[in-house]
Structures are given as C-alpha cells and as structure tokens.
C-alpha positions in Angstrom: 119.9 7.0 -282.3 120.5 8.1 -279.0 119.2 6.6 -275.6 116.6 9.1 -274.1 117.3 9.5 -270.0 114.1 8.8 -268.2 112.7 12.1 -266.7 112.6 12.0 -263.0 109.2 12.5 -261.3 108.8 15.8 -259.5 106.2 14.7 -257.0 108.2 11.7 -256.1 111.6 13.8 -255.4 109.4 16.4 -253.2 108.0 13.4 -251.3 111.2 11.9 -250.5 112.5 15.4 -249.2 109.8 16.0 -247.3 110.2 12.5 -245.6 114.0 13.5 -244.9 113.0 16.6 -243.2 110.2 15.0 -240.9 112.9 12.5 -239.9 115.6 15.3 -239.2 112.7 17.0 -236.9 112.1 13.9 -235.6 115.5 13.1 -234.4 116.2 16.8 -233.2 113.3 16.4 -231.2 114.3 13.4 -229.6 117.8 14.6 -229.1 116.1 17.7 -227.2 113.7 15.7 -225.3 116.6 13.4 -224.4 118.7 16.5 -223.3 115.6 18.0 -221.4 115.5 14.6 -219.5 119.2 14.4 -219.0 118.8 18.1 -217.6 116.0 17.5 -215.5 117.7 14.3 -214.0 120.9 16.1 -213.3 119.0 19.0 -212.0 117.0 16.7 -209.7 120.5 14.8 -208.6 122.6 17.9 -207.8 119.5 19.2 -205.8 119.5 16.2 -203.6 122.7 15.9 -203.1 122.9 19.9 -202.2 120.3 19.5 -199.7 121.6 16.2 -198.4 125.0 18.4 -198.2 123.5 21.5 -196.5 121.7 19.1 -194.2 124.7 17.3 -193.2 126.4 20.5 -193.0 123.7 22.1 -190.9 123.6 19.1 -188.6 127.2 19.3 -187.8 126.8 22.8 -187.0 124.1 22.0 -184.9 126.4 19.2 -183.1 129.1 21.7 -182.8 127.0 24.5 -181.3 125.6 21.7 -179.2 129.1 20.7 -178.0 130.1 24.3 -177.4 127.0 24.8 -175.4 128.0 21.5 -173.4 131.3 22.8 -172.9 130.2 26.3 -171.9 128.0 24.4 -169.3 130.9 22.2 -168.2 133.2 25.6 -168.0 130.2 27.3 -165.8 130.1 24.1 -163.5 134.0 24.0 -163.1 133.9 27.8 -162.4 131.1 27.3 -159.8 133.1 24.3 -158.1 136.3 25.8 -158.3 134.4 29.2 -156.6 132.8 26.9 -153.9 136.0 25.1 -153.5 137.9 28.4 -153.0 135.1 29.9 -150.4 135.6 26.5 -148.8 139.5 26.7 -148.5 139.1 30.5 -147.6 136.6 29.4 -144.4 139.3 26.5 -143.5 142.0 29.2 -143.5 139.7 31.5 -141.4 139.0 28.7 -139.0 142.6 27.7 -138.8 143.8 31.3 -138.1 141.3 31.8 -135.8 142.1 28.5 -134.1 145.7 29.6 -134.3 145.3 32.8 -132.8 143.4 31.3 -129.8 146.2 29.2 -129.1 149.1 31.4 -129.7 146.7 33.9 -127.5 145.3 31.8 -125.1 142.2 32.7 -123.3 144.0 35.3 -121.0 143.0 35.8 -117.5 145.5 38.0 -116.2 146.0 41.6 -117.1 149.7 41.5 -117.5 149.6 39.4 -120.5 147.4 41.6 -122.7 144.0 40.6 -123.2 143.5 43.2 -125.7 145.8 45.6 -127.5 147.1 48.8 -125.5 146.0 47.5 -122.3 148.5 46.1 -119.9 149.6 45.3 -116.4 150.6 47.8 -113.8 153.9 45.5 -113.6 154.6 46.1 -117.5 153.3 49.7 -117.8 156.2 51.7 -116.8 158.9 48.9 -117.0 162.1 50.8 -116.7 165.2 50.5 -119.1 167.6 51.7 -116.5 167.5 50.3 -112.9 169.6 52.3 -110.6 170.7 49.6 -107.9 172.3 47.7 -110.9 175.4 48.6 -112.4 176.3 49.8 -115.8 176.5 46.7 -118.0 180.0 46.1 -119.3 181.1 46.7 -123.1 182.3 43.6 -124.8 184.4 43.3 -127.8 182.8 40.8 -130.6 183.0 40.0 -134.2 179.1 40.6 -134.3 176.8 42.1 -131.6 174.9 39.2 -130.0 170.8 39.5 -128.9 169.2 37.2 -126.9 165.2 37.0 -127.4 163.3 35.6 -124.6 159.6 34.9 -124.9 158.0 34.2 -121.5 154.4 32.7 -120.6 155.2 29.8 -123.1 152.5 27.3 -121.9 151.0 25.5 -125.1 152.6 23.0 -127.9 151.3 25.5 -130.6 153.2 28.3 -129.0 156.3 26.0 -129.0 155.9 25.1 -132.6 155.4 29.3 -133.9 158.5 29.9 -131.8 160.5 27.1 -133.7 159.3 28.4 -136.9 160.8 32.1 -136.8 164.2 31.0 -138.0 166.4 31.7 -135.5 167.3 30.9 -131.8 164.5 31.9 -129.2 164.8 31.2 -125.4 161.2 29.8 -124.4 160.4 30.5 -120.6 157.8 28.2 -119.4 155.0 29.0 -116.8 154.7 26.4 -114.1 151.9 24.0 -115.0 148.4 24.8 -113.7 145.1 23.4 -114.4 144.8 26.1 -116.9 147.9 24.9 -118.5 148.9 21.4 -117.8 151.4 20.7 -120.4 153.5 23.6 -119.9 156.4 21.6 -118.3 155.9 18.3 -120.6 156.3 20.3 -123.5 159.7 21.6 -122.4 161.4 18.7 -122.3 161.9 18.2 -126.0 163.9 21.5 -126.2 167.7 21.9 -125.5 167.3 25.6 -124.3 164.2 26.4 -121.9 163.7 28.8 -119.0 161.6 28.6 -115.8 159.2 31.7 -115.8 158.8 32.2 -111.9 156.2 33.8 -110.8 156.4 36.3 -108.1 153.9 38.8 -106.5 153.1 42.0 -108.3 152.0 45.4 -106.7 148.5 45.2 -108.1 147.2 42.4 -110.5 143.8 41.1 -111.1 144.7 37.4 -111.1 148.0 35.9 -110.5 149.5 32.5 -111.3 149.0 29.5 -108.7 151.6 29.1 -106.2 153.2 32.6 -106.8 155.8 33.5 -104.6 154.9 36.2 -101.9 156.5 38.9 -99.5 156.6 37.3 -96.4 156.6 33.8 -97.6 159.5 31.4 -95.7 162.6 30.4 -96.7 161.1 26.9 -96.6 158.2 27.4 -98.5 160.6 29.3 -101.2 162.9 26.8 -101.2 160.6 24.0 -101.3 158.8 25.8 -104.6 162.1 25.7 -106.3 162.9 22.2 -105.9 159.5 21.6 -107.3 160.2 23.5 -110.4 163.9 21.7 -110.7 161.8 18.4 -111.1 159.6 19.9 -113.5 162.2 21.3 -115.7 165.2 19.2 -114.9 167.3 20.9 -117.5 166.7 24.6 -116.8 169.8 26.6 -115.8 168.1 30.2 -115.9 165.0 31.6 -114.4 163.5 34.9 -114.8 160.4 36.4 -112.8 156.8 36.5 -114.0 155.6 39.8 -113.0 157.1 40.3 -109.7 157.3 44.1 -109.3 156.5 43.9 -105.3 158.7 40.9 -104.5 161.6 41.9 -106.3 162.0 45.4 -104.9 161.5 43.7 -101.6 165.1 43.2 -99.7 163.9 40.4 -97.4 162.2 38.3 -99.9 165.3 38.6 -102.5 167.6 37.9 -100.2 165.9 34.5 -99.5 165.3 33.9 -103.1 168.8 34.3 -104.4 170.2 32.4 -101.3 167.9 29.4 -102.8 168.9 30.0 -106.3 172.6 29.7 -105.6 171.9 26.4 -103.8 170.1 24.7 -106.5 172.4 26.5 -109.2 170.1 28.6 -111.0 171.0 31.6 -112.8 168.7 34.8 -112.4 167.7 36.9 -115.2 165.7 40.3 -113.7 162.8 41.1 -116.0 162.9 44.3 -114.4 159.3 44.9 -113.8 160.2 47.5 -111.6 162.7 50.5 -111.1 163.2 49.5 -107.7 164.4 46.2 -108.3 167.1 45.1 -105.8 167.5 41.7 -107.7 171.3 42.4 -108.3 172.2 43.5 -104.9 171.4 40.3 -103.5 172.5 38.4 -106.5 175.7 39.6 -105.7 175.9 39.2 -102.0 175.2 35.3 -102.8 177.0 35.2 -105.9 174.4 34.3 -107.9 175.0 34.3 -111.6 172.9 37.4 -113.1 171.3 39.2 -116.0 169.1 41.5 -116.6 166.4 42.7 -119.5 167.1 45.2 -121.6 164.0 45.7 -123.8 160.3 44.9 -123.5 159.3 44.1 -127.1 155.6 43.7 -126.9 153.8 46.4 -124.1 152.1 47.5 -126.8 150.8 44.6 -129.4 150.8 46.5 -132.7 153.3 45.4 -135.2 155.1 48.8 -136.0 155.6 49.0 -132.1 156.8 45.7 -131.6 159.3 46.0 -134.6 160.3 49.8 -133.3 161.5 47.8 -129.8 163.3 45.2 -131.8 165.1 47.8 -133.5 165.9 49.4 -130.0 167.1 46.1 -128.8 169.6 45.9 -131.8 170.5 49.3 -131.2 171.5 48.3 -127.4 173.3 45.1 -128.9 175.4 47.3 -131.3 176.4 49.8 -128.5 177.3 47.3 -126.0 178.2 44.0 -128.0 175.1 42.1 -126.5 171.6 42.9 -125.4 168.5 41.2 -124.1 164.6 41.5 -125.3 161.7 40.0 -123.5 158.4 39.3 -125.2 155.4 37.0 -124.9 154.0 34.7 -127.7 151.2 37.0 -129.3 150.8 36.3 -132.8 151.8 39.8 -133.2 154.9 39.4 -131.7 155.2 36.3 -133.7 154.7 38.0 -136.8 157.4 40.5 -136.4 160.2 38.2 -135.2 159.3 35.9 -138.5 159.3 39.0 -141.0 162.5 40.3 -139.0 164.7 37.2 -139.8 166.8 38.7 -142.4 167.4 41.9 -140.5 168.5 40.5 -137.6 170.7 37.7 -139.4 172.4 41.2 -141.1 172.8 43.3 -137.6 173.3 40.9 -135.1 174.0 37.4 -133.9 170.8 36.0 -132.5 171.6 33.6 -129.9 170.6 31.6 -126.6 170.8 33.0 -123.4 174.0 31.1 -122.4 176.0 33.3 -124.9 175.2 36.7 -123.3 177.9 37.8 -120.6 176.7 37.6 -116.9 177.0 40.7 -114.6 
C-alpha cells in the first residue's frame, strides 16, 4: 500500500507568503528611510561646509579689499608727502637761487655795474674797440690762440666760488675794500692769480667807489693810495682801471699814475673806458708793462648778447694769437662762461693774464 502524501494547507502557505512580503516591504522602507537620513545628513553637512567655505572666501576677499584700500591710502599719503617734499625742495631751490642772485649780483649802487639789464654807465656805454693813441697790437705765432678773461668788481666770497666753478682760468680783479664790501681784499689772498681793480674818476658817475683817484690829485696822494693797495693785495702784479674815462684821458693824471706804477712794479691793463685814453702814451714814457682790453662781454646783460661778445673775443684771439675780454660777476655772465667751457677749450687756450704778451 502506497504511502499517501499529506496535503498542503493553502491557508498556511498564503499566510507565510504574506509575512515574507511584509518583511521585505519593511526592509525596503527601513533602507529607504536610512538613505533619506543619510542624504539629508550629507546635504546638511555639505551645505554647512560650503557656507563656511563661502564665508571664509568672502572674509578673505574683504580682507584683501581692505588691504588694497589701505595700500591705496598709503600710496595716496606717500604721493601727498612726496608732493609736499617736492614743493619744499622747489621752494628751497628758489630761495637759494634768490640768495645766489643777490650775492652774485650784489646790491648795486653804481650805474656802471648795470643795476638792471640794458642800463649802463656812461663809462661803459660806448666802449671803443680801437684807440688811436694805442699802437696796433702785434700778431704772434702760437700753437693755439690764447684768451684771457678778466672779471672786474669781484668783492664777495660767493663770486669767487662761482668763478672758480666755470672750469677754466678766470682772472679776478678785486675792488678795494669799503664798508659795503669789507672782505674784498681778504678773499683774494687764497688765490694764486688776482688783480687790483683801481677806481679812477669817470666823466659822469652817480656814485663812485670810496678813495677813487681824481684828476688833479697830487703825486703824493696817488702814491700813498697805490702803497695802501699793495699792502692789501701783496701778491698782485696787475691792475686795471675801474671806470676812469676822465682820469685816463687826462695827460697829467696818467703821467703821475704811470710813474707810481713803475716805482711799485705794477703792470697796467687799460680797460679802455674811453677812446681818448692816453694810458699807453705814459706807460711807454715810464716803461710800464702794458696791456689793453679787446672786448667787453656784458655791457648788455643778456645771455645771447654776452655769448656774441665772447665769440668776438675768440675771433680776435684767432686773428692775432691772443686777446683779452673783460666782464663782471653777473649771474648771466657766469652762465655764459660755464656753458661755453667746451667751445672755449676747442677754439682757444684760456689763460691767466701773465701769458698774454705785453705791448
């Protein structure tokens, strides 16, 4: 007899299947819930991190902007400081220039020294280039033409320094000391080459130098004055006249003066302030070594006019082998001399007066 298989209970099977389904649904729900929690947590985390990073970046940018603004402010302050400094420097420069101008162009109380441009003393207005009483200057052969530049009316230390700075020899001729310029003798003592600028009477002059020699002065008075000047300027070998259109055209006066200059071993440079000068006539009589001026540089105190006169002096030097130019310590004259250093070195040999041949 075959064994009979027991019949499955359909209800029992269905119940079991339902339980499995519910379990799977619950598992799926739990997994989904966990996924949602994880996703939400991640969202919260990354949002927080992102916000923090954004805040950090924003803070850094703000700090950078603040730093840039601070630098801009610093630069602005620096610019203002530099601008103020530049203005201060410019002010100082102007003050120094003003002081230099006042020193180089001292308070001028005499017409002849040109108180303002295009105003000149009668002694310098029509200065002659040729004087009939003077012989024609001899021509000499030399490798390079010689030019002596004499600057009259030197009285202040600043003028000496300015003339030393031109870059080549300049012959400084010193006015005798007075209460207006008491240092004019002492400042010459440090120089190897200098001259005495001897004040002589002019035809017309608004205010002459103290102790100017006049027509009619005695031989004794003239000699005593020369002795005084030799004591003030012990190393001086040359003298030239300051003004003197009246004195140098007077026979008796120049006869006396030349006899005294011979006695005290002084060489005379005639500034030629008049066409009627008789200086050479009496220098020859008393055998006084003699020179005469060829060109006045600065009758007109303008750069181009002075430059033109300097070129004229160079031309004379080339034609004859030597020449003498006379100027004054005006700032315009010194500017021309400084700016012409290369021109002069190329064209002539600028020398001290003792290298110019005597008449």
